[in-house]
TORKOL-4160 file (C-alpha; in steps of 0.2 Angstrom, whole numbers, padded with zeros to 4 digits, m for minus):
251
<pt num="1" X="0000" Y="0000" Z="0000"/>
<pt num="2" X="0014" Y="0012" Z="0004"/>
<pt num="3" X="0023" Y="0008" Z="m0012"/>
<pt num="4" X="0007" Y="0011" Z="m0022"/>
<pt num="5" X="0004" Y="0028" Z="m0013"/>
<pt num="6" X="0022" Y="0033" Z="m0017"/>
<pt num="7" X="0020" Y="0029" Z="m0035"/>
<pt num="8" X="0004" Y="0039" Z="m0036"/>
<pt num="9" X="0012" Y="0053" Z="m0028"/>
<pt num="10" X="0026" Y="0053" Z="m0040"/>
<pt num="11" X="0014" Y="0052" Z="m0055"/>
<pt num="12" X="0004" Y="0066" Z="m0048"/>
<pt num="13" X="0019" Y="0077" Z="m0046"/>
<pt num="14" X="0025" Y="0074" Z="m0064"/>
<pt num="15" X="0008" Y="0078" Z="m0070"/>
<pt num="16" X="0008" Y="0094" Z="m0061"/>
<pt num="17" X="0025" Y="0099" Z="m0067"/>
<pt num="18" X="0019" Y="0095" Z="m0085"/>
<pt num="19" X="0004" Y="0105" Z="m0083"/>
<pt num="20" X="0014" Y="0120" Z="m0075"/>
<pt num="21" X="0025" Y="0120" Z="m0090"/>
<pt num="22" X="0010" Y="0120" Z="m0102"/>
<pt num="23" X="0002" Y="0134" Z="m0093"/>
<pt num="24" X="0018" Y="0144" Z="m0093"/>
<pt num="25" X="0019" Y="0140" Z="m0112"/>
<pt num="26" X="0002" Y="0147" Z="m0115"/>
<pt num="27" X="0005" Y="0163" Z="m0105"/>
<pt num="28" X="0022" Y="0167" Z="m0112"/>
<pt num="29" X="0022" Y="0159" Z="m0129"/>
<pt num="30" X="0036" Y="0152" Z="m0139"/>
<pt num="31" X="0050" Y="0162" Z="m0130"/>
<pt num="32" X="0047" Y="0152" Z="m0114"/>
<pt num="33" X="0047" Y="0135" Z="m0124"/>
<pt num="34" X="0064" Y="0139" Z="m0131"/>
<pt num="35" X="0071" Y="0144" Z="m0114"/>
<pt num="36" X="0064" Y="0129" Z="m0106"/>
<pt num="37" X="0071" Y="0117" Z="m0119"/>
<pt num="38" X="0088" Y="0125" Z="m0118"/>
<pt num="39" X="0089" Y="0124" Z="m0099"/>
<pt num="40" X="0085" Y="0105" Z="m0100"/>
<pt num="41" X="0098" Y="0102" Z="m0114"/>
<pt num="42" X="0113" Y="0092" Z="m0108"/>
<pt num="43" X="0130" Y="0093" Z="m0117"/>
<pt num="44" X="0140" Y="0077" Z="m0119"/>
<pt num="45" X="0158" Y="0075" Z="m0122"/>
<pt num="46" X="0164" Y="0063" Z="m0136"/>
<pt num="47" X="0166" Y="0045" Z="m0130"/>
<pt num="48" X="0168" Y="0036" Z="m0147"/>
<pt num="49" X="0167" Y="0041" Z="m0165"/>
<pt num="50" X="0155" Y="0031" Z="m0176"/>
<pt num="51" X="0166" Y="0026" Z="m0191"/>
<pt num="52" X="0165" Y="0012" Z="m0204"/>
<pt num="53" X="0184" Y="0010" Z="m0205"/>
<pt num="54" X="0194" Y="0003" Z="m0191"/>
<pt num="55" X="0203" Y="0019" Z="m0185"/>
<pt num="56" X="0205" Y="0020" Z="m0166"/>
<pt num="57" X="0214" Y="0032" Z="m0154"/>
<pt num="58" X="0225" Y="0027" Z="m0140"/>
<pt num="59" X="0226" Y="0041" Z="m0127"/>
<pt num="60" X="0237" Y="0043" Z="m0112"/>
<pt num="61" X="0233" Y="0054" Z="m0097"/>
<pt num="62" X="0249" Y="0062" Z="m0089"/>
<pt num="63" X="0247" Y="0070" Z="m0071"/>
<pt num="64" X="0260" Y="0061" Z="m0060"/>
<pt num="65" X="0277" Y="0054" Z="m0065"/>
<pt num="66" X="0285" Y="0053" Z="m0082"/>
<pt num="67" X="0297" Y="0038" Z="m0080"/>
<pt num="68" X="0289" Y="0028" Z="m0094"/>
<pt num="69" X="0284" Y="0042" Z="m0106"/>
<pt num="70" X="0299" Y="0041" Z="m0117"/>
<pt num="71" X="0297" Y="0022" Z="m0118"/>
<pt num="72" X="0279" Y="0023" Z="m0123"/>
<pt num="73" X="0284" Y="0035" Z="m0137"/>
<pt num="74" X="0297" Y="0022" Z="m0142"/>
<pt num="75" X="0284" Y="0008" Z="m0142"/>
<pt num="76" X="0272" Y="0018" Z="m0153"/>
<pt num="77" X="0286" Y="0023" Z="m0165"/>
<pt num="78" X="0291" Y="0004" Z="m0166"/>
<pt num="79" X="0273" Y="0000" Z="m0172"/>
<pt num="80" X="0272" Y="0015" Z="m0183"/>
<pt num="81" X="0258" Y="0023" Z="m0174"/>
<pt num="82" X="0254" Y="0039" Z="m0165"/>
<pt num="83" X="0244" Y="0043" Z="m0149"/>
<pt num="84" X="0237" Y="0057" Z="m0140"/>
<pt num="85" X="0243" Y="0063" Z="m0123"/>
<pt num="86" X="0232" Y="0073" Z="m0111"/>
<pt num="87" X="0244" Y="0084" Z="m0100"/>
<pt num="88" X="0240" Y="0092" Z="m0083"/>
<pt num="89" X="0248" Y="0109" Z="m0081"/>
<pt num="90" X="0258" Y="0105" Z="m0066"/>
<pt num="91" X="0265" Y="0090" Z="m0076"/>
<pt num="92" X="0270" Y="0102" Z="m0090"/>
<pt num="93" X="0279" Y="0113" Z="m0077"/>
<pt num="94" X="0289" Y="0098" Z="m0070"/>
<pt num="95" X="0293" Y="0089" Z="m0086"/>
<pt num="96" X="0295" Y="0101" Z="m0100"/>
<pt num="97" X="0307" Y="0090" Z="m0110"/>
<pt num="98" X="0294" Y="0076" Z="m0110"/>
<pt num="99" X="0282" Y="0088" Z="m0117"/>
<pt num="100" X="0294" Y="0093" Z="m0131"/>
<pt num="101" X="0298" Y="0075" Z="m0134"/>
<pt num="102" X="0279" Y="0070" Z="m0136"/>
<pt num="103" X="0277" Y="0084" Z="m0149"/>
<pt num="104" X="0293" Y="0080" Z="m0158"/>
<pt num="105" X="0287" Y="0062" Z="m0160"/>
<pt num="106" X="0272" Y="0067" Z="m0170"/>
<pt num="107" X="0260" Y="0062" Z="m0156"/>
<pt num="108" X="0246" Y="0074" Z="m0152"/>
<pt num="109" X="0244" Y="0084" Z="m0135"/>
<pt num="110" X="0228" Y="0088" Z="m0127"/>
<pt num="111" X="0223" Y="0098" Z="m0112"/>
<pt num="112" X="0219" Y="0089" Z="m0095"/>
<pt num="113" X="0217" Y="0105" Z="m0084"/>
<pt num="114" X="0230" Y="0115" Z="m0074"/>
<pt num="115" X="0227" Y="0107" Z="m0057"/>
<pt num="116" X="0217" Y="0090" Z="m0060"/>
<pt num="117" X="0202" Y="0096" Z="m0051"/>
<pt num="118" X="0184" Y="0091" Z="m0052"/>
<pt num="119" X="0179" Y="0103" Z="m0065"/>
<pt num="120" X="0160" Y="0103" Z="m0062"/>
<pt num="121" X="0163" Y="0111" Z="m0045"/>
<pt num="122" X="0171" Y="0126" Z="m0053"/>
<pt num="123" X="0164" Y="0142" Z="m0059"/>
<pt num="124" X="0164" Y="0146" Z="m0078"/>
<pt num="125" X="0178" Y="0158" Z="m0074"/>
<pt num="126" X="0188" Y="0145" Z="m0065"/>
<pt num="127" X="0186" Y="0133" Z="m0079"/>
<pt num="128" X="0192" Y="0145" Z="m0092"/>
<pt num="129" X="0207" Y="0149" Z="m0081"/>
<pt num="130" X="0211" Y="0130" Z="m0079"/>
<pt num="131" X="0211" Y="0127" Z="m0098"/>
<pt num="132" X="0219" Y="0143" Z="m0103"/>
<pt num="133" X="0234" Y="0141" Z="m0092"/>
<pt num="134" X="0238" Y="0123" Z="m0099"/>
<pt num="135" X="0235" Y="0129" Z="m0117"/>
<pt num="136" X="0247" Y="0143" Z="m0115"/>
<pt num="137" X="0261" Y="0132" Z="m0107"/>
<pt num="138" X="0259" Y="0119" Z="m0121"/>
<pt num="139" X="0260" Y="0132" Z="m0135"/>
<pt num="140" X="0275" Y="0140" Z="m0127"/>
<pt num="141" X="0285" Y="0124" Z="m0127"/>
<pt num="142" X="0279" Y="0116" Z="m0143"/>
<pt num="143" X="0270" Y="0129" Z="m0154"/>
<pt num="144" X="0254" Y="0118" Z="m0154"/>
<pt num="145" X="0237" Y="0123" Z="m0147"/>
<pt num="146" X="0227" Y="0108" Z="m0140"/>
<pt num="147" X="0211" Y="0104" Z="m0149"/>
<pt num="148" X="0204" Y="0092" Z="m0136"/>
<pt num="149" X="0201" Y="0093" Z="m0117"/>
<pt num="150" X="0199" Y="0078" Z="m0106"/>
<pt num="151" X="0190" Y="0082" Z="m0089"/>
<pt num="152" X="0200" Y="0075" Z="m0074"/>
<pt num="153" X="0191" Y="0060" Z="m0066"/>
<pt num="154" X="0179" Y="0061" Z="m0081"/>
<pt num="155" X="0169" Y="0074" Z="m0072"/>
<pt num="156" X="0160" Y="0087" Z="m0082"/>
<pt num="157" X="0144" Y="0097" Z="m0083"/>
<pt num="158" X="0137" Y="0109" Z="m0097"/>
<pt num="159" X="0149" Y="0123" Z="m0091"/>
<pt num="160" X="0164" Y="0112" Z="m0093"/>
<pt num="161" X="0159" Y="0105" Z="m0111"/>
<pt num="162" X="0154" Y="0123" Z="m0117"/>
<pt num="163" X="0169" Y="0131" Z="m0109"/>
<pt num="164" X="0181" Y="0120" Z="m0118"/>
<pt num="165" X="0171" Y="0123" Z="m0134"/>
<pt num="166" X="0172" Y="0142" Z="m0132"/>
<pt num="167" X="0190" Y="0140" Z="m0132"/>
<pt num="168" X="0190" Y="0130" Z="m0148"/>
<pt num="169" X="0192" Y="0113" Z="m0140"/>
<pt num="170" X="0180" Y="0098" Z="m0139"/>
<pt num="171" X="0179" Y="0088" Z="m0123"/>
<pt num="172" X="0184" Y="0070" Z="m0125"/>
<pt num="173" X="0181" Y="0055" Z="m0114"/>
<pt num="174" X="0184" Y="0037" Z="m0118"/>
<pt num="175" X="0174" Y="0021" Z="m0122"/>
<pt num="176" X="0187" Y="0008" Z="m0117"/>
<pt num="177" X="0195" Y="0011" Z="m0100"/>
<pt num="178" X="0211" Y="0000" Z="m0097"/>
<pt num="179" X="0210" Y="0003" Z="m0078"/>
<pt num="180" X="0229" Y="0003" Z="m0079"/>
<pt num="181" X="0230" Y="0015" Z="m0064"/>
<pt num="182" X="0223" Y="0001" Z="m0053"/>
<pt num="183" X="0239" Y="m0009" Z="m0054"/>
<pt num="184" X="0233" Y="m0022" Z="m0066"/>
<pt num="185" X="0246" Y="m0033" Z="m0074"/>
<pt num="186" X="0251" Y="m0031" Z="m0092"/>
<pt num="187" X="0241" Y="m0047" Z="m0096"/>
<pt num="188" X="0225" Y="m0041" Z="m0087"/>
<pt num="189" X="0226" Y="m0024" Z="m0096"/>
<pt num="190" X="0228" Y="m0033" Z="m0113"/>
<pt num="191" X="0213" Y="m0044" Z="m0109"/>
<pt num="192" X="0203" Y="m0030" Z="m0103"/>
<pt num="193" X="0206" Y="m0018" Z="m0118"/>
<pt num="194" X="0207" Y="m0029" Z="m0134"/>
<pt num="195" X="0190" Y="m0037" Z="m0133"/>
<pt num="196" X="0181" Y="m0020" Z="m0130"/>
<pt num="197" X="0189" Y="m0010" Z="m0144"/>
<pt num="198" X="0178" Y="m0007" Z="m0160"/>
<pt num="199" X="0178" Y="0005" Z="m0174"/>
<pt num="200" X="0181" Y="0023" Z="m0168"/>
<pt num="201" X="0185" Y="0018" Z="m0150"/>
<pt num="202" X="0195" Y="0030" Z="m0139"/>
<pt num="203" X="0206" Y="0020" Z="m0127"/>
<pt num="204" X="0211" Y="0027" Z="m0110"/>
<pt num="205" X="0229" Y="0023" Z="m0103"/>
<pt num="206" X="0240" Y="0033" Z="m0091"/>
<pt num="207" X="0258" Y="0037" Z="m0095"/>
<pt num="208" X="0265" Y="0031" Z="m0079"/>
<pt num="209" X="0254" Y="0017" Z="m0073"/>
<pt num="210" X="0263" Y="0002" Z="m0066"/>
<pt num="211" X="0262" Y="m0010" Z="m0081"/>
<pt num="212" X="0258" Y="0001" Z="m0096"/>
<pt num="213" X="0275" Y="m0005" Z="m0104"/>
<pt num="214" X="0271" Y="m0023" Z="m0102"/>
<pt num="215" X="0254" Y="m0021" Z="m0109"/>
<pt num="216" X="0256" Y="m0008" Z="m0123"/>
<pt num="217" X="0266" Y="m0019" Z="m0136"/>
<pt num="218" X="0254" Y="m0033" Z="m0134"/>
<pt num="219" X="0239" Y="m0022" Z="m0136"/>
<pt num="220" X="0246" Y="m0014" Z="m0152"/>
<pt num="221" X="0251" Y="m0031" Z="m0159"/>
<pt num="222" X="0234" Y="m0038" Z="m0156"/>
<pt num="223" X="0224" Y="m0023" Z="m0162"/>
<pt num="224" X="0235" Y="m0020" Z="m0178"/>
<pt num="225" X="0234" Y="m0039" Z="m0182"/>
<pt num="226" X="0215" Y="m0037" Z="m0181"/>
<pt num="227" X="0215" Y="m0023" Z="m0194"/>
<pt num="228" X="0214" Y="m0008" Z="m0182"/>
<pt num="229" X="0224" Y="0008" Z="m0186"/>
<pt num="230" X="0229" Y="0018" Z="m0170"/>
<pt num="231" X="0229" Y="0037" Z="m0175"/>
<pt num="232" X="0228" Y="0053" Z="m0166"/>
<pt num="233" X="0212" Y="0061" Z="m0160"/>
<pt num="234" X="0213" Y="0074" Z="m0174"/>
<pt num="235" X="0214" Y="0060" Z="m0187"/>
<pt num="236" X="0199" Y="0050" Z="m0178"/>
<pt num="237" X="0187" Y="0064" Z="m0175"/>
<pt num="238" X="0177" Y="0073" Z="m0189"/>
<pt num="239" X="0164" Y="0086" Z="m0189"/>
<pt num="240" X="0148" Y="0079" Z="m0182"/>
<pt num="241" X="0135" Y="0078" Z="m0169"/>
<pt num="242" X="0136" Y="0069" Z="m0152"/>
<pt num="243" X="0121" Y="0058" Z="m0147"/>
<pt num="244" X="0115" Y="0055" Z="m0129"/>
<pt num="245" X="0128" Y="0041" Z="m0127"/>
<pt num="246" X="0143" Y="0052" Z="m0132"/>
<pt num="247" X="0145" Y="0044" Z="m0149"/>
<pt num="248" X="0150" Y="0056" Z="m0163"/>
<pt num="249" X="0141" Y="0054" Z="m0179"/>
<pt num="250" X="0146" Y="0063" Z="m0196"/>
<pt num="251" X="0135" Y="0077" Z="m0202"/>
């Protein structure tokens, strides 16, 4: 009986809300309808690109440590592929030579915020400051301006997505998470990543995780053998529209 009453209460509340919206629409006309629709629109980062070919992107977040960065670049070069590295501002400060090495290797550099904070808790002004600082540092070292932004912890809201877009960047997440930061073995990382990759996948790694160098050669060997082509995000992403699941479709 209690459950039934609660269901009825919820249904009644929804009905009242719908009626209220309709009433306001009648009173204020189309302008209200536009404002209401905009207020309820949720902006979604890119999680995957809907492609018919087998291009994919391997991405590496860099926030703490750099011991394995050069070796990752060597592995990518050995397989003749490029990746995208998302760099945090304080990491750029500490490892400027690694930043230059990433750029000189032909890999792409993305923005991962200045301080690796939960971006949805920041004001629009704070978000802009976090992104601008990193862009300026990367440009000073490499002459490149990042095209893509990855929110730390995957945490975002409309202000974060739109803030990045206002600066000429798209927010990018991932559809395949290696979970390498959890200390998984190389074999575990391979077994987690390879079966989940599909056309247009964006794979998340970390540049200094414990067993990234154990896993990466085997991941690349298996994916390339299966016909996949690892490319930078700029080569993967095209102009399009992102659906409710974060999948980018060509216009």
